[in-house]
C-alpha angles and dihedrals in degrees: 000000000000090000091053093051091050092049090050091049093048091049090049092052090047092051090049090051089048093052092045089052091051090046090049090049090051091054089059091048089048090050091048089052091049094050090049091053092047090051090051089052090049090053089050091053090052092055111107115257093241091061092048091051093049089050091048091050092053093047093046097048099091098041114085093187090059093045089051092050090047091050090048090050092050092047092053092045087054091054092058095042102263104137131159094248103044104060095127096045099044117132133188107245129196096275095036100106095038092053091040094055098034100042113013100042095055092042090051091048095047091046093054093040089053088047090054091047091052091042092241093125131031110189141042123282124198133214116217112208096179095051099072095174091058116020096172143289091312091056105133090231089068094060127075115263094238091051091050094049093045095048090055092058094067096246129077123183093337095314109122117203105159088101096062114112117217128204109247138034123312134003139208121315101240116217126207115254112264116238124213104236 
């Protein structure tokens, strides 16, 4: 009887050691996977902005809610003087920080959260309030002028998104499509 108990105890200890060994091995696998993911994100950061923007435009094309949020973001940027063609001459006006934190930051956050939910984006993006010449990836200067102008009309490549109702006050100031005369 005593021998059986000792055998059971030894087998139990061996199984614990075995499970600890497997658990320890899994930690290394987990660490390897984390380092691989971090390397992928580092390579994503090294990609030129123009390539990221082209990829974003192609991913956003079929989603009217993302186009609406992008148009709303551009419209609010326009109100505080952040335009695609004035990146070197931008200045922080009296209402810059209040509009930036009250309007742009929530729009930026909701745009990227919706992108994560729709699996359009996979990592965090930041908005830089103190770098007025480059506020982040969604800075209007990073986008092509024709895309910027078309997005503010409420229709992009046949996708209409003027009808979308947002929660909160206001919405984008829609512009009339420019004709080539």
